[in-house]
N, C-alpha and C positions, 0 to 999 in steps of 0.2 A: 487562444482567440484574441486576448487583449493585445498581444504582440502584432497580430495581423491588423487590428483596428488602428493601432498606433502607427504602423507602417503606412497604411492607407491615408491617415491624416497627414503625415509628413510628405507623402507622395502628392497628395492634393495641394498642399502648400507649395511644393516645388512647381507644380503645373500652374498654379496661380501666379507665382513669381515669373515664370517663363512667359506666360501670356501677357502679363503686365509690362514686361521688359520691352515688348515691341513698341508700345506707346512711349516709353521712357527713352529708348534709343532714337526713335524718330524725332522726338522733341529735342533731345540733346543735339542731334545732327543739324536740325533746322536752326536752332538757336546759335550754335557755335560755328557752323560752316560759313555763315556770312561774315562773322567777326574775324575769323582766322584766315580768310581767303583760301588757303589750302588746308584742308582738314588733315591733322597730323597722323592719323592712322588709316592706312589704305584699306585694311580689312573691315572697317566699320560698315561700309556699304554692303559688303558681303554678309555681314552679321544681320543687318536689317532685312536683306532679302531672305536669308534663311529663316529668321523669326517670322516674317510675313508668310512664308510657305508652310511652316509647321503650325502656325497659330490656329487655323480652323480645326486641325486634327487634335491638337492638344486640348483645345476647348471642348471638343466632343468627348475626349477621354475623361476630362475633368468632370463633365456632367455625369457620366456613368459611374466613375469611381467614387465621386462624392455621394451619390445616391446609395451606393453599396456600403460605403463607410458609415453613413448615417443609419442605415438599416441594421448593420451589425452592432453598432454602438448602442442603439436603443432597443433592439430586439423586436422591432416592428416599425410601423409608420407613426411617427410622433412629430408634432410641430415643436421644435426647440430651437436654440440659437443656431445650431448647425443647419437646420432646415432653412433658416433665413439666408444663410450664405449660399446654399444651393439655389434658392429662389432668385438671388442676385445673379448668379451665373446663368441660370435658366432665362432670366429676363434679358441678359446680354445676348444669349443665343437667339432668342425670339426677335430682338431688334436687328441682329445680323441677317436673319432670314427675311424679315420685312424689307431691309435695305437691299437685299439681293433680288427679291422677287416682286416687291410692291413698287410700282412706278412712282407713287407719291413720296416714297421714302428714299429713293435712289441717292439723293444728294444730302439728305439731312440725318441719316442714321448714325454716322460716325460720332458726332458730338454727344448724342444720347448714349451710345455704346461706351464712350469714354467716361461720361458722368456715372453710368452704372458701375464702371470699374471702381470708382472711388467709393460708391455706396457698398459694393461687395467687399472692399477692403475694410470699411468701417464695421460691417457685419461680421467679418472674419475676426476682428479684434474683440468684438463683443463675445463671439463664440470661444475665442482663445482664453479670455480672462473670466468668463462666466458661462461655461458650457451648459449648465442646467438652470440658468436664470429664467428661461422660458420652458415650460413643459406642458404640452396639451396633447394627450393621447388621442389618436384617431381610431385605430384598430390594431 
C-alpha cells in the first residue's frame, strides 16, 4: 500500500510539473522570441501547442489522483497539508471553469489561474517538508 501511495505522490508531482511547464514555456517564448528575432529551436512552438492541448486533461487527472492519493495516505478524509495542495489545484480548476463559462471572467481568469499556480507550489512545498504539520480529521 505504501508503494502505491508513494507512486501516486510522484505521479501527482509529475503532473504538477507538466501543467506548470505550459506557463513557463509560454513565458520563455514571449520573453526571448522578441530578443532573439528568430527563436533558436523550431520545435518550441510545437511543444507549447502540445502542452496547451494536454493541460486540461492532465489537470483533471491531477484532481482525481491527488484526491485518491490523500485518501489512501490518511485512511479517510482529513484536512492536512496535502489537502491544501488539492484545494489549490481545485481552485485553479474552478477559475478555469469560470473563465470558460462565466462571461464576466472571460478575459480576467488567466492571471488568477497563474497566481493560484504559485500558491499551489508553495502549498506543495509545505506538504513536502511538513506533511503532517496540519491534521484535522473530518470523518
